[in-house]
C-alpha positions as CSV (number, residue, x, y, z in Angstrom):
1,M,38.1,14.8,-28.1
2,S,39.0,15.5,-31.7
3,Q,39.3,12.9,-34.4
4,R,42.9,13.5,-34.5
5,V,43.6,13.2,-30.9
6,G,41.4,10.0,-30.9
7,R,43.5,8.7,-33.7
8,I,46.8,9.6,-31.9
9,A,45.4,7.7,-28.8
10,V,44.5,4.6,-30.8
11,F,47.9,4.5,-32.3
12,L,49.9,4.9,-29.2
13,A,47.6,2.3,-27.6
14,I,48.2,-0.2,-30.2
15,F,52.1,0.7,-30.4
16,A,52.4,0.4,-26.6
17,L,50.7,-2.9,-26.5
18,T,52.7,-4.3,-29.1
19,T,55.8,-3.2,-27.6
20,G,54.8,-4.3,-24.2
21,F,53.7,-7.8,-25.4
22,D,56.9,-8.2,-27.3
23,Q,59.1,-7.1,-24.3
24,G,57.3,-9.4,-21.8
25,S,57.2,-12.4,-24.0
26,K,61.1,-12.0,-24.3
27,E,61.5,-11.3,-20.7
28,W,59.7,-14.7,-20.2
29,A,61.8,-16.5,-22.8
30,R,65.2,-15.2,-21.3
31,G,64.2,-16.3,-17.9
32,S,62.6,-19.6,-18.8
33,L,64.5,-21.1,-21.8
34,E,68.1,-22.3,-22.3
35,L,70.0,-20.9,-25.1
36,G,69.7,-23.2,-28.0
37,V,67.6,-26.0,-26.5
38,R,64.5,-26.9,-28.1
39,E,61.4,-27.3,-25.8
40,P,58.5,-28.8,-27.7
41,V,55.0,-27.2,-27.5
42,I,53.4,-29.3,-30.2
43,A,55.9,-32.1,-31.1
44,G,57.3,-31.8,-34.7
45,H,55.6,-28.3,-35.4
46,W,56.3,-25.8,-32.6
47,D,59.0,-25.4,-30.2
48,W,60.4,-22.6,-27.8
49,Q,64.1,-22.2,-28.6
50,L,65.8,-19.2,-27.1
51,A,68.1,-17.6,-29.6
52,M,70.0,-14.1,-29.5
53,N,70.0,-12.9,-33.1
54,K,72.8,-10.4,-33.9
55,G,71.9,-10.1,-37.5
56,A,68.6,-8.6,-39.0
57,A,65.7,-10.6,-39.9
58,F,66.0,-14.3,-39.8
59,S,69.8,-13.7,-38.6
60,S,70.5,-12.3,-42.0
61,F,73.4,-9.6,-42.6
62,G,76.5,-9.3,-40.3
63,T,76.6,-9.8,-36.8
64,G,79.3,-7.0,-35.6
65,V,79.2,-3.8,-33.9
66,A,78.8,-1.8,-37.1
67,T,75.8,-4.0,-38.2
68,Q,74.3,-3.4,-34.8
69,V,74.7,0.5,-35.0
70,I,73.5,0.5,-38.5
71,L,70.2,-1.6,-37.7
72,S,69.6,0.6,-34.8
73,V,69.9,3.8,-36.7
74,L,67.9,2.3,-39.3
75,A,65.2,1.2,-36.7
76,M,65.3,4.8,-35.3
77,L,64.7,6.5,-38.6
78,A,61.9,4.0,-39.2
79,L,60.2,5.0,-36.2
80,I,60.3,8.7,-37.0
81,G,58.9,7.7,-40.3
82,I,56.1,5.7,-38.9
83,G,55.3,8.5,-36.4
84,I,55.0,11.0,-39.2
85,M,53.0,8.6,-41.5
86,A,50.7,7.9,-38.7
87,A,50.2,11.6,-37.9
88,R,49.2,12.2,-41.4
89,T,46.6,9.5,-41.6
90,R,43.1,10.6,-42.3
91,P,40.0,9.5,-40.3
92,E,38.9,6.8,-42.9
93,Q,42.6,5.2,-42.9
94,R,42.0,3.1,-39.7
95,L,43.7,0.1,-41.0
96,Q,46.7,2.0,-42.2
97,L,46.8,3.6,-38.6
98,F,46.6,0.0,-36.9
99,A,49.1,-1.2,-39.5
100,L,51.6,1.5,-38.8
101,A,51.4,1.1,-35.0
102,M,52.0,-2.7,-35.1
103,I,55.0,-1.9,-37.3
104,G,56.1,0.7,-35.1
105,G,55.6,-1.4,-32.0
106,G,57.6,-4.5,-33.3
107,A,60.4,-2.1,-34.7
108,L,60.8,-0.6,-31.2
109,G,60.6,-3.9,-29.6
110,N,63.5,-5.2,-31.5
111,L,65.3,-2.0,-31.1
112,I,65.0,-2.3,-27.3
113,D,66.7,-5.6,-27.4
114,R,69.7,-4.6,-29.9
115,M,70.3,-1.7,-27.6
116,R,70.3,-3.4,-24.3
117,D,71.7,-6.9,-25.1
118,G,73.5,-6.2,-28.5
119,A,71.2,-8.8,-30.0
120,V,67.4,-9.6,-30.6
121,T,65.6,-12.3,-28.3
122,D,64.0,-14.8,-30.5
123,F,62.3,-17.9,-29.3
124,V,59.4,-19.3,-31.5
125,R,60.5,-22.0,-33.8
126,W,57.9,-23.5,-36.1
127,Q,58.3,-26.5,-38.5
128,W,56.7,-29.2,-40.4
129,N,58.1,-32.5,-39.4
130,E,61.5,-31.3,-39.5
131,A,61.3,-31.1,-43.4
132,T,60.5,-27.4,-43.4
133,V,62.0,-25.2,-40.4
134,W,61.0,-21.8,-40.4
135,P,63.8,-19.4,-38.8
136,I,63.3,-18.6,-35.1
137,F,61.2,-15.4,-34.5
138,N,59.5,-13.2,-31.9
139,V,56.5,-11.2,-31.2
140,A,57.7,-8.3,-32.6
141,D,58.6,-10.1,-35.9
142,V,55.2,-11.3,-36.0
143,A,53.9,-7.6,-35.4
144,L,56.0,-6.4,-38.2
145,L,54.9,-9.0,-40.8
146,V,51.1,-8.5,-39.8
147,G,51.6,-4.8,-40.1
148,A,53.1,-5.1,-43.4
149,V,50.5,-7.3,-44.7
150,L,47.7,-4.9,-43.3
151,L,49.4,-2.0,-45.1
152,A,49.4,-4.0,-48.3
153,L,45.8,-4.7,-47.9
154,D,44.9,-1.2,-47.1
155,S,46.8,0.1,-50.3
156,A,44.8,-2.7,-52.1
157,L,41.5,-1.4,-50.8
158,A,42.4,2.2,-51.0
159,H,40.6,2.6,-54.5
160,R,37.3,1.9,-52.8
161,R,37.6,4.8,-50.2
162,P,36.0,8.1,-51.3
163,A,38.6,10.7,-52.2
164,P,39.4,13.3,-49.5
165,V,37.4,16.5,-49.8
């Protein structure tokens, strides 16, 4: 198997696992939780709370049909861009490939929700004793954040890699 085929296989595996775990966890949340009702996991710090997010990250932007269409088109364009970037990675850019797969999987997970339900399923609420409450999020959001951090780390470490020949 060539290095290119191997990189594509790794990308697709991480992409599919990320999307699958996201969709599976959201299916659990929709089937097990009541909309808007907090169910403590660790009292004062972590709750399950089902929410349907019609906006973008952290319920920002509008919530109308036009917003849904714009966000869906942007997600599709981002997925195309991520695919192109992943295909162009070099063998030594494993961290970048991993990060792109996580970002792509997270973007697809939220896009599936948006296209199917008109809203993204969120269900994880973290807080610090009611004083600091994070917006409700999901597995796709975590994958997007971790992927972005890994991309930044990869960029910071890029100067250590030998120049391509």
